[in-house]
N, C-alpha and C positions, 0 to 999 in steps of 0.2 A: 286647338287640336294639333296633332303632330307631336314631335318630341319636345317642343318648347312653346310656352305661351307667355304673353307679356300682359302687364297690367300697370296703369298709371295710378299712383297713390299720392296725390298732392305734389310735393316737390321730390318725390322718389319714384323711380321706375323699378318694377319687379318683373324678373323673368324666371319662370318656373320650369325646371327640367323634369320630364316624365320619369318616374322611378322604373316603370316597366321597360322603357326604351333603353335607359342608361344603366340598368341593373348589371352588376358584375363587370363593370368596365372601369378602366382608369381614365380620369378626366384631366384635361389641361385647359385653363381659362385664359383668354387673352382679350384685351380691349383694343379696338381698331380706331385709330385717330382719323382726322379729316384727310390726311395724306394717304390713307390706306395702309399705314404701318401698324402691325399687330404687336401690342405690348403684353407680354406674358405676365400674368398676375401671380404674386406670392403674397404672403400675409402682410409683409411690411408695405408693399406697394398699395395693397387694397386699403389698408387703414390710412395711408397718406393721401390717397387719391379719391376716397369717398366711395369705395366699393365694399360690399359685404357678401360673402358666400356662406350659406348656412343650410342646415337640414331642417325641413319643416316636417309636417305630419309623416312620421315613420321614415320613409326613404326618399321622399321628394327633395330635390335640391333647389334652393332659391339663390338667385343672384339679384342684388339690389344695387342701384346706382343713384347717387345724389344728383340733383339738377346741376349743381356746380362741380361735378366730378372733373377730374383732370382732362378727360378726353371727350367731354360732352360738347356737342355742336349747338351753340345757342343762336337762335334766329328769331327775332321778334319775341313772341311769348311761347316759343316752343324750344324744347331741348331734345336732342337725339343722341342715343347711345347705340353703338354697334359692338357686339361681342362675338368672339370666335371660340368655339369649343371643339377640342379634339378628344375623341373617344377611342380607346384601344383596349384589347383584351390582355395586353401585357404591360408591365410597368415601364418597359423601355420605350413605350408609345410607338412601336413599329406597326406599320399598316393601320395607322390611326385614321378614322373617318372624321372629316372636318365639317362642322355645322356653323353657319353664320346666322346671326339674328340681329336685326336692326329694329329699334322701336323709338317712337317719338311721343312726347307727352307735353301737355300745356303746363306752364308753371305760373306762379304769381296769383294775385298781386302780392308783392313782398311787403312784409312789415319792416319798420325801421331797423328792428333787431330780431333775428331769428336764431334760436338755439336748438340744436338737434343732438340727442343722446342716442347714438347707434350702438350696436352690440360690440363693435371693435374700434370706434373712434367717437370723439366729440367734435362738433362743428359749430362755429359762430360766424354769421355774416351780418355785416353792418352797412347800412345805407351811407354812401359817401355824402359828406357835406360840401357842396360846391359854392364857393364865395361868389358874390355878384361882381361882375366886371364893371369897373369905373370907366365911364365914357372918356375917350381920348387918352386913357392912361397908356403910357408907353411901356410895353412889356420888356423884360430882360431878354437879351439874345440867348438862344439855347446854349451857345458856347459858354456864356457867363455862368448859367445854371450848372453846367457840367463842371466847370472849374471850381465852383463853390462846393458842390456836393458830388464828387466823382462816383460815389457808390450808388447814387440814385438811379443810374441807368443800367444797373447790373441785369435786371430782368425787364422783359417787355411789359410785365404786369405793373411796373412802376411802383412796386412796394419797396421801400428802402430797407427798413429794419424792424425787428420786433424786440421789445424790452419785456423780459419776464420779471415780475415782482415776486420775490421770495422773501421769507421772513428775515433772512440774514443779509440779503444783498439783492441788487438788481443786476440782471444779466442781459446784455444786449447781443443779439445775433443778427448778422447781415442775412439777407435773403438766401444767399447761396449756402451759408452755414446752417440756417434753419432747415432748408430743404435736405441737406445732407444728414441732418439729425432726425429726419423722418417727419417733419411738419409739412402740412400741405398748405399752400398759399395760392390765392387766385384773386383776380379783380375783374370786374366788368365795368361797363361805363358808369354804373351806378352803385356798385357794391364792392366791399372788401371782405374776403373770406379767409378764415384761419381754421385749419383742421388739425386735431391733435390726437394721435393714437394713445390708447390707455397705457401703453408702455413707455411713453415719453419721459425723459429725464426730469423735466420741470414740473411734472404733475405732483400735487400735494393732496394728502388726505385730510379733509377738514370736516368738522362736525357742526351741524346746524339743526337745532331742535331735536337732538338725539339721533339724527340720521347722518351717516358718513357719506361724504361726497368726494369724487375725484374732481379736483379743481385746478384750474390754471388761471392766474391773474396776469394779464399781459396788455401791453399797449402796442399798437401797430402804426408805424409811420409810413405814409405813402405820399407820392408826388402828385399834385393836382395843379395843373397849369404852372404858375410861377411860385407855388407855395409847397411846403412840406406840411402835411396835416397829420394829426394824431387822433386815433380812435381807441376807445376802450374795448378790447377783444377778450374780456374775461368770460370764462365758461365753467360750468359745474354740472356734474351728472351724478345722480344717487347711485351708491354702490350697494347699499342694503335697504332697510326699511320694509322688509318682507317678514311677516310672522304667520304662524299657523295655529289655529285654535278651532276646536269643534268642527273638524273636517272642512275648514274654511281657510282660504288664502286671504291675508290682510296686507294690502300694499299701501304704505303711507308715504306721501311726498309733501314735504313742507312748502309753504308759500312764502313769498318775499324773502328768498334766500339772500343772506347778507352780501355775499360776494357779487351777486347779480343785481343788487339793489343799492349799491353804494352811490350816494349823492342824491337819491330820490327821497322825497318826504311824503308823497301822497300816492296811494295805490287804489286801483279800481279793477275788479274782475270783469273781463269782457266775455270770456268763453271758457268753459271747462267741459271737455268731452273725452270719452274713453272708447276703446274698441279692442278688437282682436284681429291679429294678422293684418294690421294697418287699415282695417275697415272700421269706420266709426259706427257705433251702435246707437239707435234711438232709445229713448226712455222705455218704450214698450218692448223693444227687443231685449233690453237688459233685464227687464222685469220677467219676461218669459223664460230667460235663462237663470233667473234668481241671482243676477248680479246686483251689486249695490255700488252707487257712486255718491260719496258724501263730500260735500264742500263746506268746510267751516271756516272760521276766521283765520286760522293759522296753518291748516293742512288740508290736503285732498286725500281721501281714502277710498280705495277700490277693494271690494270684497267679492271673492269668487268661490263658490262651493267646489271642493275638490271632486273632480269627475264630471263637472258641468260641461254642457255643450260649448264648443269653441276650443277646448283643449283636447289633449289626447294622452293616453298612457304610453309609455315606452318601457321596454324591458331593461332591467338593471341587475347587477350582481353585487353582492356584498358578502365578503368572506366565503365566497364560493356558493352562496345561497341565491336561488332565483327569486326575483322580486320585480317591482315596478315602481316607476315614478310618474306622477302626473305633470304634464308640461303644458303651459299655455303662453302664447306670445301676445302680451298685452301692449297697448300703447296709450299714452295719455297726452292730450294737447291742452295746454293752459295758456290763455292769452290775457294779458293785463296791460293797463295803462298806468304810467307814472309820470311825474313832472320832470324826469330827466330824459327818458328815451321815447316817450310817447307810447306807441304800441310795441309790446314784446310778445313774440310767439315762441313758446317753449314746448318742444315735442320730445317725449321719452319713449323709446322702444325698449321693452323689458321682457325678456324671456324668463319666466319663473318656473322653477322645477322643484317639486315637493320632495321631502326626504324619502329615502328608500323605505319601502314597505314590503316585507317578505310575502310571497304568494306561493301557496302549496299547489303543485300541479296535480290534477286528477289523473289517475292511471286506472283505466277501465278494462277489465278482462271480458272480452266478448268471444271467447274461444268456441269453435264449432266442433263439438265432440264427434258428431257423426262424420264430418269431413276430416277428422283428425288434424285440425288446424288450430294452432295457437294464434289468437287474434287479440292484440292489445292496442288500445287507443291512449295516446298521451296528449293532454291538452285540457283546457284551451290555452293557446299561446298567442302572443301579439304578432302582427305582421312583420316586425323587425327581427324575428328569430328564424334561424335556419338550422336544420339538422345536418351535421357534416360528417360525424364519425360515430361508430358503434364499437364498444369493447365487449367482445364475446370470448369467454374462457381465457381472459388475460391478453388477448390479441386485439389490437385496435385496427379497424379497417374503415375506409371511407365508404360512404353510402353506395356508390356504384359497385364496389367490390363485395359489399355485404349482399347485394342483390344477386351477384354471380354465385354466391355461396348458398343460395336458396332462401334468403331472407327477403321477403317482399315488403317494400316500404312505399307508402304513398301518402300524399298530403290532402287534407280536407280543408277547404276554405269556406268560411261562413259569410253571411251577407254583410256583417259589420266589419269585415276585414280580418277578423281573428281566424286562427286555424288550429288544426290538430294533426298529429301524425299517427298513422296506423302501421303497426309492425305485425306481419304475419309470418309464422314459421311452422312448417309441418312438424307433427309430433315426432316423426322418425328422423328429423334432422340431427346431425352430430352435436349441435349446440344445445339440444334439449336434454336435460338430465332426467333419466327415468329411474323411479324408485318404487320398489314393491312395498305396499302398505300392509295389507292383510287379505286373507281369503283370495278373492279374484280381483282385487283393486290395485291399481298402480297410479302414482302421481307423476305428472309431467311438469317440469319446472323450467321456465325460461328466465335466465339470469343475464341481463344485458345492461350495460351502462351507455346511455345516450349522451353525446357531446354536441351542444348547440353553440352557435355563434350569433352574436348580436350585431346587426348593421345599424349605423356605420362604424361603431366604436371598435368592432372586432373583439370585444370581450367574449369570453366563453364561460359556460357553466355545464355541469353534468347532472344527469337525472338517472339514478339507479332504478331499474325496473325489474322486479321479481314477481313473476306470475305463476301460480300453481293451478293445474287442472287435475282432477281426480277422475279416472276412467276405469270402467269395469271391463278390463281386457287382459288381466294377468293369466298366464298359462304356467302352472306350477310344474316342476319336473316330476316324472313318474319313474318307477323302477320295476324291474322283474328280477327274480333271483332263482338260482338253481345250484345243485351240488353234483359233483361228478365222482364222488367216492374219496377223493383226496383233498378237494378244495371247495370253498364256498365262493360263489360268483354273484356279483351284483352288477346289473347293467342299467344305468340311469339315463333315461331319455330327457334331455334338457328342454325346459320351457322357454319363455321369453323374459323371465325375470331373474334368472340365476347365473347370468354370465360372469358375475363377480363373486359368486358364492364358492366357498372353499370346503373341501371334504375333510371331515374330522372323524376319528374313531375315539370316543370319549373326548379327552382334551388334547389328543395327539393329532397334529396337522399332517395329513397324508399327502406329502409332496412326492414327486418322482424320485428324489434322492432318498427320502425316508423309505419309500416302497422298495427300492433296490436293496437297501441295507437289510431288510427283513425278508428278502426274496419274495415280495409280493409283486403282483402285476397291476400296473396302473396305466390305462390308456385313455386318452381324451382327444377325440377328433373334432371337437367343437359342438357336435350335435349329440354325441353319446359319451358317457363316462363309464368305463368298464373297470371293475375292481375284482381281483381274484386273490384270495387269502387261503393258505394251507389250513387244513383241519387242525393241526397241532401248531398253534402260533400264539404269540403273546397277546394278540388283540381279539381273540375269539373267546366268547363266554360259553362256559359249560353249565347247562342248567339242570340236567336230569340224567341219571345213570340207571339203566335197567339192563336186564339180560338181553332184551331185544336190541339194545344199542344205546349210544350216548347222544343226547341232544346238544348240538353246538349252534351258537348264534353269532352272527356278525351284525353289529349295530353301527350304522353310519349316519352322521349328521352333517347337513350342509349349513354352513354358517355364513353370515354376512361378511364380505371381505373387508369392510371398514369397521363396523361396530362389533363384529364377532357374535352378534346375536343369533340364536338358533332360528333357522328358517324352515327346515324340513328334515324329518327323521325317516330313515329307511332301515329295514332289517331283513335278514334271511336266516331261517333256522332249518337245520337238517339233522336227521338222526343217522349217525355213523355206526357201523358194526364194531363191537368191542375188539375184533381182530386188528383194527387199525392201531390199537394201543400196544399190541404185544407181538413179538417175533420169537418163535421157538426154533432156534438154529439146530442143524443136524449134529453139531459138535457139542451139544449140551449147553450152549449159551442161551440165556434168556434176556431179551431186551423188553422192558416193560415201562410204559409211560403213565404216570398218575396225573390226573387233572384236578384242579381246584374248582369246586362247584360254586355257583353264584351265591348260594345261601350261606356259605362259610367264608366270608370275605376276608377274615383276619388271619387266615392260615399263611404260614411262611413255608413255601414249597421246599426251601433248602433243609427244612427240619423233618421232611418225610423220611421214614426208615422202613426196612423190611422186618420180618419177625426177629431176626438177629439185628438188634438195634445198632450194631457196629456197621451194618451195610447201609451206606448212604448213597444218595443219587450221584451219578457221574455228570449229569448235566441238568441245570435248572433254568427255568424262566419264571416270570412273575406268576404264571398260571399252571406250569407243568413241572414235573420232576421225572427224569429218566434214569432207570437203574439198568445196569448191565452186569450179569453175574452168572456163575455156573450153577447148574441144577443141584450140585452136591454141596452147595454152600448156603449161607445166609438163612439157615433154619428151614430149608425147603423140605417138605414132606413128600414121600414117594409111596405110591400105591400101585398094586398089580391087579390085573385080571387076565383072562385067557388070551387076549389079543393085544392089549396096550399096557404101557407103563406111564403113569400120570404123576407129574411133579406139581405140588401146590405151595403157594406162599401168599403173603399179604403185604400190601403197602399200608402203613399205619401212620397216624399223626397223634402225638400226645401233647397235651398242654403242659407247661411246666408244673411239676409237683403233683401230677395226676397220672396214675397208671392205667386209667381207662381211656382207650383211644376215642377221639371224636371223629376220626376218619378211618374207614377200613375199606380197602379194595382187594378182594380176593381174585386170584388169577391162577391158571393151571396150564401146563404144557403136556400133551399126550404124545407118546411115541409108540409106533407099532412094534410088537415083539417079533423078532425074526426067528424062524425055525432053525434049530440046531441039528446038524447032521455030521456024521463021521465022514471025513474026506481023506482019501488016500493020496499022498503026494510024494513026489521025489524031487530032489534039488537039481535044478538045471540052470545053466547060464541064462540070465535074463536077455531076451532079444532086444535089439535096438528099437526104441519106441517109434511108432509110425502112426500116421493118421490115414485111415481108409476113407476114400470118397464115398459119399452116400447121397441119397436124394430125400427131400422132404420139403414142407411148406414153411417158409419163414416170413414174418412180417417185420420190416425194417422201416425206420424213419431217419431222415436227414434234415437237420435244422441248423439255422444260422442264428447265433446269439449276438447281443449288442456289447457284451463285455466278457472278460475272462472269469467273472463270477458265475457265468452260465445261469443267471437267474431271470433274464428278460429276453425271450426270443423275438425275432421278427415275425409278425403275424401276416396272414395272407394279404391283408389290405395294404401292408407296407412294402410289398414287392412291386417293382424291382428295387433292390437295395443299391444305393449310390454311395460309392466310396472314392477317396482320392488314392493315387498311387502310393504304395507302401503302407497304407493304413491296414490294420489287422482285421481279418475275418475269422470269427470263432465258430468252428463246425462241431456238431455233435451227431454221432451215428448211434442209434439205439435199436437193440433187438426187442421188439414188442411181443412177439409170439414165436415159439411157446415160452411160457414163464417157467423155465426149468433151470434151477440154480446150478445144475451141473454143466450147463452150457456156458461157453465164454466166446465173446465176439472178438474176432481178429480181422483187421483190415489188411488186404494183400496189396492190390493196386488201386490207385486213385489218380485220376487225371482230369484236366480242364480242357474244354474245347471252346471254339469261337462262336458256337451256336448251341441250340437246345438239343441237337442230336449228339449222342455219345460217340458216334462213329465218324463224325465230321472231322475234317482237317482244316487248319493245323491242330495239334494236341500238345499238351505239356504235362508230363508226369509230376504229380505232387508226392505220391507214395509209390515206392517200388519195393515189392516183397516185404511190405509192412514197415519199410524204413523211409526216412526223408530222402528226397532227391539230392544227391551230392553235387549236382551241377547248378542247383539253385543259388542265386546270390543271397537270398534270404531263406534259410532253411525252415522247413516245416517244424513246428514245435508241438510236442504232445503234452497234454495236461492230465494230471491224475484225477481219477473219478473216485469219490468217497461216498460212503453211505450217508444218506440224509432222509428227511421225511418224504422227499419226492422220489428218491432212488432206492429201490428195494434190493436190486441186484447190481452192484457196481460193475461186475464182470460183464454185464450186458451192454455197456456203453463204452465208446471210445471218443475222446475229444482231442482236437488238434487245431492249431492256429496257423493261418496262411496269410502272407503279406499280399496286398492287392497288386496285380500286374496286368499288362495288356499284351496283345500279340502285335508284333511289328515285323515288317519285311524290309530290311535295310533301314531306312529312316521313315518308312511310311507306316502309319497306323492302320492295322487291318480291322475292318468292321464287317459284321454280318450283312 
């Protein structure tokens, strides 16, 4: 219990660190010697001194020490190892917590020769051969021994040198040189030990019975009493020998390896045992797990079904794809007797990892439509995987930040250690894409990429998640329309699906710029879209012409902003009086507008003519042709009766080569006949013209427009109007009533105040006696008013432009 547990496994000590306690921490391992000095471990020192640090099942960390490791304290039949572990949340190991763990294990009895194949080193220990002392034999003085072999006292261990036998030469290393080269050497009263890292220079790859071995053939010389003795310290460990067939791991280890059997002529198996995680398994235990241990004449074979108890799966990545590998920590112990060594104990610790196998992750949509919550489960995942990042709409955020953005993420752990992640996002979150489907249906799409990290390798892989839910909650836009005698109006109330829908008239996209060009009104406040189009305009359809009036229609389509697919159609139809098409001016001028009807789509309005075919339109659009002529021209007929004089003509359209018109629009202007009387007069000098004051009821309007085209006024909801200094304000004053063409509007005085009261002070005159104020830094500019479809009497309007200013006193801004 606690953060560390220890276990004795023959001549090995294992200390396991709890994954939960040391998770997300940086670790430093040290070994404490008998003097209390802590020696920090690195890979080189670990393989030289007989230590192994590895990861076991998922995230647990294992520390293993050999009984004859460098800092073991040997006493009788016990060996003791003390380790120090520092754990910190930062890589610089600041504020690290220190943990000490000391453990003792029994060891022995030793075999004459013991060979160990660990994951990071090979180890061979040989029993010393001690010659019998001859009675009364006079030993050499120690000084003589030293003189003869000065190198023999280099180390307390009394090992002199090692000779490595290589195919091309023999290489001798003194103890100090061997230690510097990374070899581990040790002696006890009864044993000589050599430890060789797999990275050592003298290692050779040799093949025996088709299996490749890392091998070192060496002889170790050591001092024993008055003699220098030599022992064979050859060692070999299998590199491969693992195959996979029919979902089974097949591990083959040859027996009687030539390098380890040199000089022996007879062999006898004493023991063959196998196990998992350094625990030996009985025959019954192996059978229950469906393991097989085969021992024939030349080899030992272990068969393990992939996925069997004792191993575990760990997550892996290949070419960015998620998958898994099955890992099992096997060990094999083979003891045999021969006529050279007597008993040899050969222990192999082998971590076997199967090839990568791709695994598809399940993505389950458990969205709660009533709660309007997108709910997605991703998994099952192995315990060594952690979700670290999410990429939403091209932006990558860590899990805590995603939670702050309204994305709820939590982990589900299962009894077998596996887990899944649940991602919940409200339907109305910005990261959810909403799309109208049809009728009252909408789709909600969650498109997120999950980034996972694998512990402890820190490999990453991504899982794209796209989940779609269809909900019956679409609210389509609605519209109401009306006409005011001059214009057709459509007011569209937006729903919840048309935020990105665009207004089109036929195939013409109605943008604010396009509306301004045609003097249309287009206003959009987010909840309502209001469109106003004059009766006589290019985008109005004329469907029927009767004496009671002409039927005009405006057809508007909302299209998808991306695909431009038609989403919703609206239309408004009104019947306008024929008088909207004709003006009979007092001076005998007639202005008549002919319109192209929907049923005659191929007419070219520029080819409309009057009875006199030389009279052609003065202004044409795609759907209208306007003529302006005098009643005494263009083939106009005149008729009298007792009170009126009527002028008649026709707008005609002829197809080429045909004298029968396909289009005929008759129109007439009637004028009252004035009574003729004899008037007696005499010539007098004309008096100076003057205007006499009078009294009457006038209806006036004052409007501010957004530009000098005077096509787009500010509406009531847009007040107050905010402008920068010196920006232009465009004013229009109009006489609304009476509609008497003989009247003309003139502006006399116009002034600005600092409040809504016209009599408040201070004041600044804009117009004085109908003229611009000469003291203005920026003079008021008058704009000409011309006849148009909106303006029937230009003389009833005055337009002028004023630059924005403010009231100041000295350098102080005056405010109401």
